[in-house]
C-alpha positions as protocol buffer text, in pm:
chain_id: "A"
residue {
  index: 1
  type: UNK
  ca { x: 0 y: 0 z: 0 }
}
residue {
  index: 2
  type: UNK
  ca { x: 105 y: 358 z: -61 }
}
residue {
  index: 3
  type: UNK
  ca { x: -32 y: 481 z: 269 }
}
residue {
  index: 4
  type: UNK
  ca { x: -258 y: 429 z: 566 }
}
residue {
  index: 5
  type: UNK
  ca { x: -546 y: 607 z: 736 }
}
residue {
  index: 6
  type: UNK
  ca { x: -558 y: 612 z: 1114 }
}
residue {
  index: 7
  type: UNK
  ca { x: -716 y: 774 z: 1418 }
}
residue {
  index: 8
  type: UNK
  ca { x: -476 y: 995 z: 1612 }
}
residue {
  index: 9
  type: UNK
  ca { x: -538 y: 1075 z: 1978 }
}
residue {
  index: 10
  type: UNK
  ca { x: -338 y: 1383 z: 2076 }
}
residue {
  index: 11
  type: UNK
  ca { x: -390 y: 1609 z: 2378 }
}
residue {
  index: 12
  type: UNK
  ca { x: -750 y: 1502 z: 2437 }
}
residue {
  index: 13
  type: UNK
  ca { x: -843 y: 1542 z: 2069 }
}
residue {
  index: 14
  type: UNK
  ca { x: -919 y: 1282 z: 1800 }
}
residue {
  index: 15
  type: UNK
  ca { x: -845 y: 1319 z: 1428 }
}
residue {
  index: 16
  type: UNK
  ca { x: -873 y: 1102 z: 1118 }
}
residue {
  index: 17
  type: UNK
  ca { x: -534 y: 1123 z: 946 }
}
residue {
  index: 18
  type: UNK
  ca { x: -390 y: 987 z: 622 }
}
residue {
  index: 19
  type: UNK
  ca { x: -18 y: 906 z: 586 }
}
residue {
  index: 20
  type: UNK
  ca { x: 91 y: 861 z: 222 }
}
residue {
  index: 21
  type: UNK
  ca { x: 422 y: 825 z: 40 }
}
residue {
  index: 22
  type: UNK
  ca { x: 509 y: 1086 z: -223 }
}
residue {
  index: 23
  type: UNK
  ca { x: 807 y: 1157 z: -448 }
}
residue {
  index: 24
  type: UNK
  ca { x: 997 y: 1485 z: -471 }
}
residue {
  index: 25
  type: UNK
  ca { x: 1129 y: 1627 z: -798 }
}
residue {
  index: 26
  type: UNK
  ca { x: 1478 y: 1497 z: -715 }
}
residue {
  index: 27
  type: UNK
  ca { x: 1341 y: 1140 z: -683 }
}
residue {
  index: 28
  type: UNK
  ca { x: 1355 y: 1111 z: -304 }
}
residue {
  index: 29
  type: UNK
  ca { x: 1059 y: 969 z: -113 }
}
residue {
  index: 30
  type: UNK
  ca { x: 881 y: 1132 z: 179 }
}
residue {
  index: 31
  type: UNK
  ca { x: 571 y: 1062 z: 386 }
}
residue {
  index: 32
  type: UNK
  ca { x: 299 y: 1327 z: 393 }
}
residue {
  index: 33
  type: UNK
  ca { x: 49 y: 1358 z: 678 }
}
residue {
  index: 34
  type: UNK
  ca { x: -297 y: 1489 z: 586 }
}
residue {
  index: 35
  type: UNK
  ca { x: -574 y: 1553 z: 839 }
}
residue {
  index: 36
  type: UNK
  ca { x: -897 y: 1425 z: 682 }
}
residue {
  index: 37
  type: UNK
  ca { x: -1134 y: 1508 z: 969 }
}
residue {
  index: 38
  type: UNK
  ca { x: -1099 y: 1687 z: 1303 }
}
residue {
  index: 39
  type: UNK
  ca { x: -948 y: 1746 z: 1545 }
}
residue {
  index: 40
  type: UNK
  ca { x: -1241 y: 1723 z: 1783 }
}
residue {
  index: 41
  type: UNK
  ca { x: -1238 y: 1679 z: 2161 }
}
residue {
  index: 42
  type: UNK
  ca { x: -1268 y: 1314 z: 2262 }
}
residue {
  index: 43
  type: UNK
  ca { x: -1527 y: 1425 z: 2520 }
}
residue {
  index: 44
  type: UNK
  ca { x: -1763 y: 1491 z: 2227 }
}
residue {
  index: 45
  type: UNK
  ca { x: -1799 y: 1115 z: 2183 }
}
residue {
  index: 46
  type: UNK
  ca { x: -1851 y: 1032 z: 2552 }
}
residue {
  index: 47
  type: UNK
  ca { x: -2193 y: 1004 z: 2713 }
}
residue {
  index: 48
  type: UNK
  ca { x: -2196 y: 1191 z: 3045 }
}
residue {
  index: 49
  type: UNK
  ca { x: -2279 y: 959 z: 3336 }
}
residue {
  index: 50
  type: UNK
  ca { x: -2607 y: 1008 z: 3521 }
}
residue {
  index: 51
  type: UNK
  ca { x: -2460 y: 941 z: 3867 }
}
residue {
  index: 52
  type: UNK
  ca { x: -2359 y: 1274 z: 4031 }
}
residue {
  index: 53
  type: UNK
  ca { x: -2038 y: 1135 z: 4187 }
}
residue {
  index: 54
  type: UNK
  ca { x: -1923 y: 985 z: 3859 }
}
residue {
  index: 55
  type: UNK
  ca { x: -2023 y: 1304 z: 3673 }
}
residue {
  index: 56
  type: UNK
  ca { x: -1787 y: 1520 z: 3879 }
}
residue {
  index: 57
  type: UNK
  ca { x: -1501 y: 1285 z: 3804 }
}
residue {
  index: 58
  type: UNK
  ca { x: -1594 y: 1272 z: 3434 }
}
residue {
  index: 59
  type: UNK
  ca { x: -1595 y: 1653 z: 3404 }
}
residue {
  index: 60
  type: UNK
  ca { x: -1254 y: 1674 z: 3568 }
}
residue {
  index: 61
  type: UNK
  ca { x: -1104 y: 1407 z: 3342 }
}
residue {
  index: 62
  type: UNK
  ca { x: -1242 y: 1543 z: 3015 }
}
residue {
  index: 63
  type: UNK
  ca { x: -1044 y: 1867 z: 3032 }
}
residue {
  index: 64
  type: UNK
  ca { x: -764 y: 1833 z: 2775 }
}
residue {
  index: 65
  type: UNK
  ca { x: -411 y: 1812 z: 2911 }
}
residue {
  index: 66
  type: UNK
  ca { x: -167 y: 2088 z: 2834 }
}
residue {
  index: 67
  type: UNK
  ca { x: 73 y: 1989 z: 2559 }
}
residue {
  index: 68
  type: UNK
  ca { x: 285 y: 2135 z: 2284 }
}
residue {
  index: 69
  type: UNK
  ca { x: 303 y: 1982 z: 1937 }
}
residue {
  index: 70
  type: UNK
  ca { x: 574 y: 2090 z: 1698 }
}
residue {
  index: 71
  type: UNK
  ca { x: 525 y: 2033 z: 1326 }
}
residue {
  index: 72
  type: UNK
  ca { x: 747 y: 2107 z: 1031 }
}
residue {
  index: 73
  type: UNK
  ca { x: 616 y: 2196 z: 689 }
}
residue {
  index: 74
  type: UNK
  ca { x: 788 y: 2047 z: 384 }
}
residue {
  index: 75
  type: UNK
  ca { x: 822 y: 2315 z: 116 }
}
residue {
  index: 76
  type: UNK
  ca { x: 929 y: 2071 z: -161 }
}
residue {
  index: 77
  type: UNK
  ca { x: 589 y: 1906 z: -205 }
}
């Protein structure tokens, strides 16, 4: 296969991502990441519990963690 599609879970968010191989003009290969859908908070897909004690815990856990993601853009696409 030339690539794959996957679900990425990053910092409390979910995205549908495609990873595909491509060729540059000089003949070298590289892998390109393309976000097909998202990102959306994972909490969007959770049903809130009806029990009050569990609900407090659920609200606390659904807050996304603090994180930093560094990306580099390839200008030779």
